[in-house]
N, C-alpha and C positions, 0 to 999 in steps of 0.2 A: 483385344484390350485397347481402350481409348487412350490415345497419346496424351500425356500430361503437358498441357500448354499454359499452366499457371505462370504468371509473370511477376517478377520482383522489380520494383522501381524504387529509386532513392531520390530525395530532393533536399534542398536546404531552404529553410524559412528565415529570411533576413529579419533581425530584430533591432540592431543598433549599429551605427557607424561610429567608430572611435575617432579620437582627435587626430590620429595619423592616417585616417581614412581606411583603417582596417575594419572589416565587417565581422560582427558577431552573428552567428547563424544557429538555428535549431535544426538538427538532422531529422528528417521524416522518412519513413519507410512504408511501402505499400506492397502487399502481396495479393494478387487478384486471381481468382479461379476462372476457369472457362465458362462456368455457369453462374447466373445470378443467385444471390442468397443473402444471408445476414451480413451486416456490416459491424465489425468488432474493432474497437480502438484499444490500444495499449499505450499507457503513458508512464513515464518514470523520471526520477531525478528532478522533481519540483524543488526539492531541497538538495543543494549541491553536495552534501556529504553522504547522501543516501544513494550509493552507486550500485547496490545489488540488483535493482530492477533493470538497469541498463543491460547487465549481463544476461538476465533472464530473457529479455527481449531478443538479444543477439542469438541466444541458443534456440529460441523459438523459431526465428526466421531461418536458421540453419536446418531445423527439423522440417519446416515447410518446404524448403528447397529440396530436401531429400525425399519426403513422402508426398508432397503436393497438397493442394487444397481442392476439395471436392466441389465446393460452391461458396459463393460469397467473397468478401474482401476483408483482409486484416490490415489495418493502418496502425502506425506507431509514431509517437514522439518519444524516443528512448532517452533523450537528454533535454529536458525542458529548461533547465537552468544552467547553461554553459558557463555563465559568469561565476556563479557560486561554485560550480564543479572545479573550475580552474584554480580557485583560491582555497578550496577545501572548506567552504563556508556553507552553512545551512541556508542562509539568505542570499539575496542578490547583493554582492559585496559593495557595488558602487553606491547603492542607495539604502542599504541595510534593511531592505524590505523582505518579508516572507511572501514569496510568489504564491504559495498555496493559501494565502489569506487575501488575495486581491481579485479573484474571479467573480463575475464574468469579465472583469476588466473594463477599461475605458480608453478609447483611442486618443483622448486628449488628457489623460490622467498622469499619474506618476509613472516612473520607468517600469515598475512591476505591473501596474495596471495596463500599460500599453502592450507589454509582452503577453500578459494574460489574455487580453482582448484578441490578439492575433491567434493564439493557440485555441482559444474558445471558439472563435469564429470558424476556423478551419475545421474543427471537430464537428460542430453543429451543422455546418453546411453539408456534411456527408449523410446526415440523418441516421446516426448509428443506432443499432439495436442494443448495444452494450458498450460501456467504456469501463475498462479496468485500470485503475490508477495504482501503480506499484510504489510502495514506500518501504523504508526500513526503520526499525524501532530501536530500542536500547541494544547495546552490544550483547548483553545476555537476555535473549528473548526468543520466543517460539513463533513461527508463522501463524497468522490468523486472518480471516476475512472480516471486514467491518461493514455492518449495515448502518447507514445513516437513518436517523429518524426523520421521516418525511410527512408526518402528520396524517392526513386522512386519505391520501392517494393509495388505496389498498391494492389497486391493480398493479401499479409500479412496485409496491412493496412485495407482492407475491412473485413477480418476475425476478427481482433482485435476490430474494430468498432462494429461489430455485437455482439461480446461477451460483450462489454461494454454496449450496448443497452439492452441486455438480463439481465444485472445486475440491471437495473432500477436506478442506481446511476446517479448523475450529471456526465457529461463527460467533461473532461478538456484536451485540447491539450497542452503539455508542451515542451518547449525547441525549438531549431532550429536544422536543419540538421548538422550544424557545431558542435554544442554542443554534439550531439549524436555520431558523429564520434570520439570525444575525450572521451565520457563517458565510464565509466567502471562499470556501475550499472549492476545488474543481468539481468533486462529486456532488456536493450540495447544490452548486450552481446548475449543474446538469439536471439534477432531480427536479429543481424548480421549473425546468423547461420540459418536464415529463420524459426525460431521457434516462433510461436505466443506467446506473453507475455504481460501481463497487470498488471500495478501497481494499487492497491486500497488503498487510504489513508482513514483509518477508524476512523477518529475523534481523540480524545485526547490521548496524551502519558502519561506515568508514572503510572496512575491508570486505573482500568477497569471501563468503562462506559457501563452498561448493555444494554442500548438502542442501542449503537453503535455495541455491540456484536450481538444483534438481527438483526440489519440492515445488518451487514456483513454476517451473517448466511443466511438470506433470499436472499441476492445478489448472493452468491455462489450457493445456492440451485436452484435459478432461472436459472443460467447458466447450471448446471447439468441437470435440467429437460428439458430445451430447446434442449439439446444435446441428449435427450432420455435415459439418464443414471439413472434418478430417476423419481418418479411420482410427479406431481405438488402438492403443498400444498395449503390448504385453511384455512381461519380463522386466528386467532392470530399468528399461526406459520408462516404465509406467509407475516408478516409485512415487509414493505419496506420503504425506505426513501421517504418522500413526495418530489417529484422532480418537482418543478415549471417550469423547462425548459426542459422537456422531449422532446427528438428528436433533441435537439440542441447540437452542439459541441462548447464548450467555449474555450477561450484562456487564459492561466495562466499569471498573471501579479502581481507584487508587488509594482507598482507605485501608488501614489506618495510616495517618501521617505520623512521622516521628515527633516526639515531644522533648527529646534530649539532644544536646550537642555532644558528638563523640564519633566513634568508629563503628560502622555497621559490619556485623558478621552474619552472613546469610546461612540459614540452616536448610533451605529448600532451593530448588533450581527451577527454571522455566519448564513448564508442562507437568510439574508435580501437582497432584490433587491434594487439596487441604480440606479438613473438616473444620467447622466453625469452632473457634477457640484454639486451634492448633498453632503452635509457635512457628514462625518462618524466619525471624531475624532477631538478633540481640544487639544492643548498642552499649559499648563500653567507653569509659573515660580514658584519657591518656595514661592513667595509672593502672588500667586493666580492671577497674571496678565496674561491675554490671550496673548500668543505669536504667535499662528498660528492655523488656521483651515484647516484641510485636507479634500479635496473634491475628489470625484470619477472622474477619468479622462475619463470614458466612461460608457455607460450603462453596468451594471455588477451585479454579485451576490457575496456577501462576503463569501469567503471560510473559513477564519479564521483570528485571529489577535494575535499580539505578546503576549508571556507569561509574559513579564515584561513591566509595564507601565512607564518605564523610557526612555526618548527620548534623542537622540543626533543627530547632523546633519548627514544625510545619512543613518539613520536607516530604515530598512524595518519594517513597522508598521502593515501592513495587507496584505492578499493575496486575489485576486479577480479572478473570472471567467468572462472574458470579453465577452459580447454578441455581436457577429458580425452581 
């Protein structure tokens, strides 16, 4: 049997020096197999309150140390926004910027653009075969993979769809071509450079849901094993999300919006299937009077619902994967 000589390396990418000369750094991890192969990147915590992806990456690297990597290299930025992370903020708290709306960045731009530029440059210099960007959604949500709309580049679109299918997660198509032309997310910016990139929304924000960690770990391991980089797992370690819509590509939608001010009481939960016209929430006045019943606008699956059960006209109450 060939000896496992896979190597784990850790680095720190300097991003800012504070007024007291303390440095803010982004941790970087690299696991390299003894044989050349695909280059896969994992990124997480672009939003400082979305910490689930950090733990998924930690667990993945523990698995790689245990089982080894057959070929290729896995890179990771598990904590892209340490400033937001330390203050419990979605954004970069110093500048109030959303890091995931500033890619590909600018070396002479705003603070977020400078950080984004460093991250983006390091990733693209490795010529990756795939970048998986891990995020967390509403507190009450189910994991799913997101396909960015990338226009007419069908070759890249096919690659991303195959990776998403390998993950065994629900697959959701998000946005329009016009949105993506304006978008400055990490994945959209990579796609514009013809680098396959996939966003995975891995359940709740703020705290760690161990079930979602296991799902995320299994999803990424599935992708690596299908690429021939790791051996397939079996038993409890291979736990995956129960996907009732396997093989289908859903379309992301947040309609209907609320039309009343009041208290939302949900009748359905994430991953429930809904028929067109089926009620999923009711809105009541402070006196307990029913003001409005919200119904699914199409056959769909509930992806998640609002963190706050306070309603106002025009509020996005829940997210759905529309079954076409």
